[in-house]
C-alpha positions in Angstrom: 77.2 121.4 91.1 78.5 118.3 90.4 80.2 117.8 93.6 76.9 118.5 95.5 75.3 116.0 93.6 77.7 113.6 93.9 77.9 114.1 98.0 74.2 113.7 97.9 73.9 110.0 98.7 76.5 109.8 101.2 75.1 112.6 103.0 71.8 111.2 103.3 72.8 107.4 104.0 74.8 108.9 106.9 71.7 110.8 108.2 70.0 107.8 107.9 72.5 105.9 110.2 72.4 108.6 112.5 68.6 108.5 113.0 68.9 105.0 112.6 71.3 104.7 115.8 69.2 107.3 117.7 65.9 105.3 117.1 67.1 101.9 117.9 69.2 103.8 121.2 66.2 105.2 121.7 64.2 102.0 122.1 66.7 100.3 124.3 67.0 103.4 126.6 62.9 103.4 127.1 63.0 107.0 125.8 59.6 107.4 124.1 60.2 110.6 122.8 62.6 110.1 121.1 61.2 106.9 119.7 58.4 108.6 118.5 60.4 111.5 116.6 62.8 109.6 115.3 60.8 106.6 113.5 58.9 108.7 111.0 61.9 110.0 110.0 63.3 106.9 108.7 61.9 106.0 105.7 61.6 109.4 104.3 65.9 109.8 104.4 65.8 106.3 102.7 63.6 107.7 100.0 66.0 110.7 99.9 68.9 108.3 99.5 67.2 106.7 96.8 66.6 110.0 95.3 69.9 111.1 95.5 71.2 107.8 93.7 68.7 108.2 91.2 66.5 105.7 91.3 62.8 104.9 90.5 59.9 107.1 91.9 57.9 104.0 92.6 60.7 102.9 94.8 60.4 106.2 96.7 56.4 106.0 96.7 56.8 102.5 98.2 59.5 103.6 101.2 56.8 106.5 101.7 53.9 104.2 102.1 56.1 102.5 104.6 56.7 106.0 106.2 52.6 105.7 106.4 52.6 102.4 108.1 55.2 103.1 110.6 53.3 106.4 111.9 50.1 104.7 112.2 51.2 101.9 113.8 53.0 104.3 116.3 49.6 105.7 117.5 49.0 102.2 119.4 45.4 102.7 118.2 43.7 99.5 117.1 41.5 100.9 114.8 44.5 102.5 112.8 45.9 99.1 112.7 44.5 97.7 109.6 45.1 100.9 107.8 49.0 100.8 108.9 48.7 97.2 107.8 47.1 98.4 104.0 49.7 101.2 104.2 52.3 98.8 104.2 50.7 96.4 101.7 50.6 99.5 99.0 54.8 99.6 99.5 55.0 96.1 98.7 52.9 96.3 95.9 55.3 99.0 94.6 58.3 96.5 94.9 56.4 93.8 93.4 56.0 96.2 90.0 59.4 97.2 90.0 60.7 93.4 90.7 58.2 92.4 87.5 59.6 95.3 85.7 63.6 95.3 86.1 63.8 91.6 87.5 65.6 88.6 86.0 63.2 86.7 84.2 60.8 84.8 86.4 60.9 83.6 90.0 64.3 81.5 89.7 62.9 77.7 90.5 59.8 76.4 91.4 61.7 75.0 94.9 62.0 78.2 95.7 58.6 79.5 95.7 57.6 76.5 97.4 59.7 77.2 100.0 58.6 80.3 100.6 55.1 79.1 100.5 56.0 76.5 103.2 57.3 79.2 105.3 54.2 81.0 105.0 51.7 78.3 105.7 53.9 77.1 108.3 53.5 80.5 110.2 50.3 81.2 109.7 49.2 78.3 110.9 51.3 78.6 114.2 49.9 82.1 114.6 45.8 81.4 113.4 45.2 80.2 117.0 46.5 83.0 119.2 45.1 85.9 117.1 42.0 87.7 117.9 39.3 86.5 115.3 39.0 89.6 113.3 43.0 89.9 112.5 43.2 86.5 111.1 41.9 86.9 107.5 43.9 90.5 107.2 46.9 89.0 108.9 47.0 86.1 106.4 46.5 88.5 103.4 49.1 90.7 104.3 51.5 87.9 105.0 50.5 86.4 101.8 51.6 89.3 99.9 54.4 90.2 102.2 55.6 86.2 101.2 55.2 87.3 97.1 57.1 90.2 97.6 60.1 88.4 99.2 60.0 85.8 96.8 59.8 88.7 93.9 63.2 90.3 95.4 65.3 86.9 94.8 64.7 88.2 91.0 66.7 91.0 91.6 69.8 90.0 93.1 70.7 88.7 96.6 70.9 92.1 98.5 67.2 92.6 97.9 66.5 88.9 98.7 68.1 89.6 102.1 65.8 92.5 102.4 62.8 90.3 101.7 64.0 87.5 104.2 64.5 90.1 106.9 61.0 91.8 105.8 59.5 88.3 106.9 61.2 88.1 109.9 60.4 91.3 111.1 56.9 91.1 110.0 56.7 87.6 111.9 58.1 89.3 115.2 55.2 91.4 115.3 52.7 89.0 114.3 53.7 86.6 117.0 53.2 89.6 119.6 49.6 90.0 118.4 49.5 86.0 118.8 51.0 86.1 122.3 54.2 84.4 121.5 57.2 84.3 124.0 59.0 87.8 123.3 62.6 88.3 123.5 63.9 90.9 125.5 63.4 94.6 123.9 61.3 92.9 121.2 60.6 96.6 119.4 64.5 96.7 119.0 64.6 93.5 117.2 61.7 94.2 115.1 62.9 97.5 114.3 66.3 96.5 113.5 65.6 93.9 111.3 62.5 96.4 109.5 65.5 98.9 108.8 68.1 96.6 107.1 64.9 95.0 105.3 64.0 98.3 103.7 67.7 99.3 103.3 68.6 95.9 101.6 65.6 96.0 99.3 66.4 99.6 97.9 69.9 98.7 97.8 69.9 95.7 96.2 67.0 97.1 93.4 69.5 100.3 93.1 72.4 97.8 92.2 70.7 95.8 90.1 69.8 98.6 88.2 73.3 100.1 87.7 74.6 96.9 86.6 71.9 96.4 84.3 72.7 100.3 82.7 76.5 99.3 82.7 75.9 95.8 80.7 73.7 98.1 78.6 76.3 100.4 77.7 79.1 97.9 77.4 76.8 96.0 75.1 76.4 99.4 72.9 80.2 99.3 72.2 80.4 97.3 68.9 84.1 95.0 69.0 86.2 96.4 65.9 85.8 94.5 62.9 88.2 92.6 60.5 88.9 95.8 58.6 89.9 97.5 61.5 91.9 95.1 62.7 93.6 94.4 59.1 94.3 98.7 59.2 96.0 98.3 62.8 98.1 95.6 61.5 98.9 97.6 58.3 99.3 100.6 60.7 102.0 98.6 62.8 103.6 97.5 59.7 104.4 100.7 58.6 105.7 102.3 61.7 108.0 99.0 61.9 109.5 99.9 58.3 109.8 103.6 59.1 112.2 102.6 62.1 114.1 100.7 59.9 118.1 101.4 59.3 
């Protein structure tokens, strides 16, 4: 049983890597069926990896809402686009709760918060004119929530912070397509590459932060030897030395 539990994180991580590779390869090859079959499996596999590592259930919930967003956006129906965006938004709220609960203090500096705010304002200003009128407010609100989530990720270490930045990049690529920005070749490939990496890094960063905190707590629980213990140690060493003398 213990061996199976120890192997579970590696097995789920390997399965995620395989499905991610299939999905990205299918995007490049234009294999629509493989794309549609593999995309909804990505976040559940990452959620299984989190569970296998003993991660918090709220992180699993956030990832599953990401799966909901993936599935809804994949339909291509305009009526479901905002619903899918809302599903992602719930996932971001889950992450924010986790960052607030387990993060190291408040957001690190006012300068960092100002930098993220400046990025949000700049990108939104560039997008605004190209967005359809009924998308402007939802995109503005969602992108604000995403930016706050990315800032919050800096509270749990560099891995999660990198994931937050990649999430911003991935969703900016999506919004740029909606606003009619010039697109790179195979735009969906780059969107999904940055998105998969973002979700993994956020999850991995939070798990690493929690594990480090647990190790520090255990270390703090070990009391250093007191003066009497040190004295007994010296007396024992003296006695041993005396017993060995001719």
